[in-house]
C-alpha positions, 0 to 999 in steps of 0.5 A: 530538492537542493534544500533539506526535505523529508521523504515519506514512502507508502509501502505496498505498491511503492516499496513492495509488490505485495499484490499476490500476498494480498490476493492469497490472504484475502482469498483465505479471509473470504472463503475460509473465514467469512463464507466458509465455502471454499471452492473446489478449485481456484478460478483461472481468471482470479489473478487477472480480475484481482489485479484489475481492481488492485489500484482502487484499494486504500486499506487491507479490508478492501482486498476482501471486498475485491474477493466478494466482488469477483465471487458475485461477478460485480462489475467495477470499472472506476474508483467511484464504482468501488467506493459505492461498493464500500458504502453498500457493504457498510462500516461494520462489515468492512471492519469485519473484513479487516479483522478477517484479513489480518487473521488470515495473514497472521495464520499464513505467517504462522503456518509458513513464514517463508512462503508468506515472505516470498509473496512480498517482493521488494521492487528492484529499484527500491531495495538498495536505496532503502538499505543504504538510507535505512539510517537516514532520519529524513526517510519515513515509511507511512502506510495503512499496512501494520508496521510489524508486517512491514518490518518483518519484510524489510528484515528478511531483505536485510534492511535494518529500518528502525521501527520508529520511522515506520508509521501506521496511518490507520484512520488518521490518513497518510497526508495528515501523518506526513504533515505531523512528521513535517511539523515535528522535524521542523524541515521545510518540506516533504515528498510524499510518494504513494500509488493511490492517487486519492491519497495524494489529492485534496487537503495536502499542505503546501509544503507537502509535495504529492508524488505518484509512483508510476510502477506497480498497479496504478491506473494508466489514466492516473499517469496521463492525467495526474490531477496536479501531482508529480509522477515519479518513475524509477529514474526520478526515485533514484534521484530523490534518494541521492539528494536525501 
């Protein structure tokens, strides 16, 4: 890390612990907007069941699928199980899930912005380094979360991060977007930090160093068998910020 590098960070699960917000928004999307059959009470086991499936998600629509799987008591134990459910549901329905997820989230923000923000807590060891490096042109946020939501959360935490360095990956894929940043900036390499190991394995260019964030909701087996990617704990993350 002695030579110049770019640092590209995922948002959910790396910078922000947004799991409970995603639970709330996806619950509203599934029961209020999709099935229109809101239960009389929330299942006491919902949180634990939701968090157990959280490591498998790649994008917002996946959270609505989680609500469906829990509602129908479908057992999902591996990433392969989860991906098979995505295939079963089909592209058209997953697109509907995405639209409803964002509709639910936007409605929540409109009705109670402060409550929505309270559900999006930055990881303690990430807050000050982000604030200190907000003006550093070598730091990017690359996420499947819409940029306007990310900027809203950062502003609420007193982090004036420029919008041009908060990039929405969308269908392109995060690794491809990191590669584009690297070519544009003409810097030798980039560190790409994500909490979903599938975003870090396969197809990366040699000058992109894939790093798995060990905090948050990663599966224990990913840490034990990281499939050729670096594993960053909070201490390693602090070191890379210092060298940025």
